[in-house]
N, C-alpha and C positions, 0 to 999 in steps of 0.2 A: 463524578461518575463512580459508582461503587465498585471496589476491586473484586468483590465476590461475583458480581454480575458479569464483569469482564473475564474473570478467571473461568467461570462457568461456560462462557461463550468460546474462549480459547480452547478450553478442553474438549468441547463439542465440535471445534472446527476442524477442517480437513487439510492435510498437506496439499501441495501443488498437484502431485500425481493423483491423489484420491479425489480432489475437486474436479480435475479434468475428467477423470473416469466417470464421475457422476453427472457431468455436463451435457451427456448425450451428444447430439449433433453439433452443439456449440463448441465442444471441446477442441475441434480442428482450427477454429479461428483463434482460441486462445494459444494454441501450440504454435501456429503460424506467427502470431504476434510476439511469442516468447523468442522464436528463432531470429526476429528482426532486431532484438534488442542486444546492444554490445556495450560492454564496459571498458573503459580506457584503463590504461596502467595506472594512471593517476587515481581513478576511482578505486581500483584493487588496492592500491597503496594506502588510501584513506581507510578503506574497510579493514585492512590489516592493523590499524592501530586501535581499533575498538577493544576495550578492555572489559566492558560490562555486557553481561547477557541482557538482551531485550527481546520482548515479545511484540509481534506485529499481527494484528488481526484485521483482515479485510472482510468487511461485511458487503456482500456482492450479490450479483445475480448473473448466471451463466449466460443469460440472454441480452444483457447489458453491454451496449457498445462502449460506454465509458469505462466499464469494468475491464472489457477486453484490452482497452489501451492502457490502463493504469496497472492491473494486477500483474501482467507479465514482466513490467519494468520492476516491480518489487520482488518478483520470483527470481529474477536475475540478479539482483542485488543480494537476496537472501542465499542464493547458490554460491556467491562469491565470499560470504562472511558467516563464519562459524558462530558468531556472536548473536546472530539474528535469526530468531526461529519465527517462521511465517505460518500462519493459519488462515484458511478462508471459511467463512460461514455464510450460507445462503440468507439472504435478507429475511425470507419467510420461515426459517428453521425455528423450531421452538426455543432453542436457547439464544437465538439472535438478539443482540442489544439494540436493534434498530429503533425500537420505541424511545430510547433514551438519546438517540443521536440525530434528532431533527436538524436540518440544514435549510435555513431560510423558510422555516415553516413546514418543511416537507421531509418525508423519509426517502432521500435520494440515496443512490449507491453509485459508485463505491464509497464507502466511508472507512479510512484506515485509522485504526487505532494503535498507538504505541503505548507499551507498559513495560515497567521494570520487570525485573526477573522474578519478583514476588506478586506480580500481577497489579501492582499499583498503576493507576492512570498516569500517563506522562503527557500525551498529546493526541490530537485527532486531527485528520485532514480529510476533507471530502468536498466534494465529489470529482473535482479536477484540480490540477495545479494551475499556479499562475500562469505558466508559459502556454498550457493548453487554453486557459481562459483567453489570453491575448490572441492566440491563433484563431480560436473560434469567434471572438468578437469581430476580428478582421474579416472572417468569411461572412458572418451573419449580419452585421451592422452595416455593412457595405452594400454594394449592388449585386454581389453574388452569394449564393449559399451553397455549402458543399452538400454533394450527394450522400444521402444516409448510408453508412457502411463503407465509405470510400477510405482507402488507406490514407494514413497521414504521411505528410512529406518527412524525409529522413531527418532534416533539421529540427522539426517540431518533436519527433521522437527523441532526438539527442537532448532537446531542451526538458522533456519529460524526465529523462534520465538524470539530467543535472538536478532537476527540482527535487526528485526523490532521494538523490544522494545527499543534497543539502539538508533535507529534513532528517533522513537518517542520521547524519552527522550531528545536527543540532540536538537531536534526542540523546545521542550518545554522549555528548559533552554535558548536557543537562544531568544525565546518570552519573557521569564521572565526577561532577561538581556537587552532587547531592550530599548535604551534610548526613542525611539519614544512611545513604549507602556508603559514604566514605568511612562512617563509624562502624558499619556492619563489616566492611572489608579490611578495615584497619590501614587505609590509605588516605 
């Protein structure tokens, strides 16, 4: 993916507060979901070790249930880590990179794009984490299906936090070990 496209989308993106303010009636669900997320001391200790700045762009829709489950987790992680700069961009915004981020042949949301400090593409994850797919498969591939919009169990939320923490740490290590960035930073 082109760094210029990502940098443009990131620059056009909104902070958590601005995204919620633009979400209209959907903003309450996002804020409720954010309040349900908690990071452990171990999570915070891991985030404190981050040495490289990283940009994280979530291509989202305020109306999207999966976005409401995933975005607040990353907002909590970003709140706890000064090295992680988070932005949200609506899927349908003019600067949205959604056309370049098809998942399984479709333009699904959310898609989370991790970038280096200079906007270089590092990683993308969409639309759900592995833990959430496991839970969803257990709900939908068996005899029962969850009610749309129903809250997810606390253990599933904790698994989502772990999945996102693992991906943030993976990206941070990728950035720390990058020969290009090591040369730039002299380490």
